[in-house]
C-alpha positions in Angstrom: 14.6 23.9 33.7 15.0 23.8 30.1 16.7 20.4 30.7 14.4 18.9 32.5 11.7 20.0 29.8 13.9 18.4 26.9 14.3 15.1 29.1 10.5 15.1 30.0 9.7 15.7 25.8 12.5 13.0 25.0 10.9 10.5 27.6 7.4 11.2 26.4 8.3 10.5 22.7 9.9 7.0 23.7 7.4 6.2 24.9 4.6 7.1 22.4 7.1 5.5 19.3 7.2 2.2 21.7 3.9 2.1 22.4 2.6 3.0 19.3 4.0 -0.6 17.7 2.2 -2.6 20.2 -1.0 -1.1 18.4 -0.9 -4.0 15.5 -3.5 -6.5 15.8 -5.3 -8.8 13.8 -8.4 -8.3 12.2 -11.1 -10.0 10.4 -12.0 -8.9 6.5 -15.2 -7.6 7.8 -13.9 -5.4 10.5 -12.0 -3.5 7.7 -14.0 -0.3 5.9 -16.4 -1.3 3.5 -14.4 0.4 1.0 -11.4 -2.4 1.7 -13.8 -5.1 1.8 -15.4 -4.3 -1.3 -11.4 -3.4 -3.1 -10.6 -7.2 -2.1 -13.5 -8.9 -3.5 -13.2 -7.4 -6.7 -9.3 -7.6 -7.3 -8.5 -10.6 -5.4 -11.9 -13.0 -5.2 -11.4 -16.7 -4.6 -7.7 -15.8 -3.2 -7.3 -16.8 0.6 -6.5 -14.4 3.2 -3.6 -15.2 5.2 -3.5 -12.0 7.7 -5.2 -9.2 8.0 -4.5 -6.4 10.2 -5.1 -3.2 11.8 -2.4 -0.7 12.8 -2.9 2.1 14.5 0.2 5.4 14.8 0.0 8.8 15.8 -1.9 10.0 12.4 -4.9 7.1 12.5 -5.2 3.6 11.0 -4.3 1.7 8.1 -5.1 -1.5 7.4 -2.5 -4.7 5.8 -3.9 -7.8 4.1 -1.1 -10.6 3.5 -2.7 -13.5 1.3 -1.0 -17.0 1.0 0.0 -16.8 -2.1 2.5 -13.8 -1.1 0.6 -10.9 -2.4 0.1 -8.1 -0.1 -2.8 -5.3 0.0 -2.0 -1.9 2.2 -5.3 0.3 3.0 -5.3 3.6 4.9 -7.9 4.2 7.3 -10.9 4.7 5.2 -10.0 1.7 3.5 -8.6 3.1 0.2 -5.7 1.1 -1.4 -2.3 2.6 -1.1 -0.2 -0.4 -2.4 -0.2 -3.4 -4.4 2.8 -6.3 -3.9 2.5 -9.2 -5.9 6.0 -10.8 -5.3 5.0 -14.1 -6.8 1.9 -13.2 -9.4 1.2 -10.0 -10.8 -1.0 -6.9 -9.6 -4.6 -7.9 -11.2 -5.4 -5.7 -14.4 -8.4 -4.7 -13.0 -6.6 -2.8 -10.0 -4.3 -0.9 -12.2 -5.8 2.9 -13.6 -6.7 2.1 -17.1 -4.4 4.6 -18.8 -1.2 3.0 -16.6 -2.3 -0.4 -17.8 -2.8 0.7 -21.5 0.8 2.8 -21.3 2.4 -0.6 -19.5 1.0 -2.9 -22.4 2.1 -0.5 -25.2 5.6 -0.1 -24.0 6.8 -2.6 -22.2 4.7 -5.7 -23.4 6.6 -8.8 -22.0 6.9 -6.5 -18.4 4.5 -7.5 -15.4 3.3 -5.3 -13.2 4.8 -6.5 -9.8 3.8 -3.6 -7.7 1.3 -0.6 -7.3 1.6 2.5 -5.1 -0.6 5.2 -4.9 0.8 8.6 -3.2 -2.1 10.7 -2.2 0.5 13.4 -0.4 2.1 13.7 -3.9 -1.2 12.4 -6.0 1.0 10.0 -8.0 1.0 6.4 -8.8 4.3 4.2 -8.6 4.6 1.3 -10.8 7.3 -1.3 -10.5 7.6 -3.9 -13.3 9.1 -7.5 -13.4 12.0 -6.1 -15.5 13.0 -3.7 -12.7 11.5 -0.4 -14.3 10.4 1.9 -11.6 7.5 4.3 -13.6 5.5 6.7 -12.2 2.5 8.4 -13.1 0.7 11.4 -12.5 -3.4 11.5 -12.1 -4.5 11.4 -15.6 -1.6 8.6 -15.9 0.8 10.6 -17.9 4.4 9.3 -17.3 6.5 11.8 -14.8 9.4 9.5 -14.3 11.3 6.6 -15.3 13.9 4.5 -13.4 15.8 1.5 -13.8 16.6 -0.5 -10.2 
């Protein structure tokens, strides 16, 4: 009996993982939460969208927008940004919290912010600079960790 229950649990888990992969689907920007639409209009105005998609998983929905210039923004189910990655340009200064922007400008004036992540669970920001520095900030914009990639 114990083996049967374990086998059924494993089979159910495998089917759920397989099914979660099939729940990604393209969406239009106007089908995303209003918060995400406003963010895109404010910080990426005039940049053409190559693909917008909604991803469903066990915990809910998330959204991803990929622009034709290679930039990418990820949003949670409520439309709050969680990651901004700019491979060939830099993260728009308007999207970077003021304290972080000021710190980077004062301490790394020749560096560009290529990636900005917000971790809601850990309540922190992670910043990757063009010079391969990785900075971590608390919600007040105080540096809490520093590393070189």
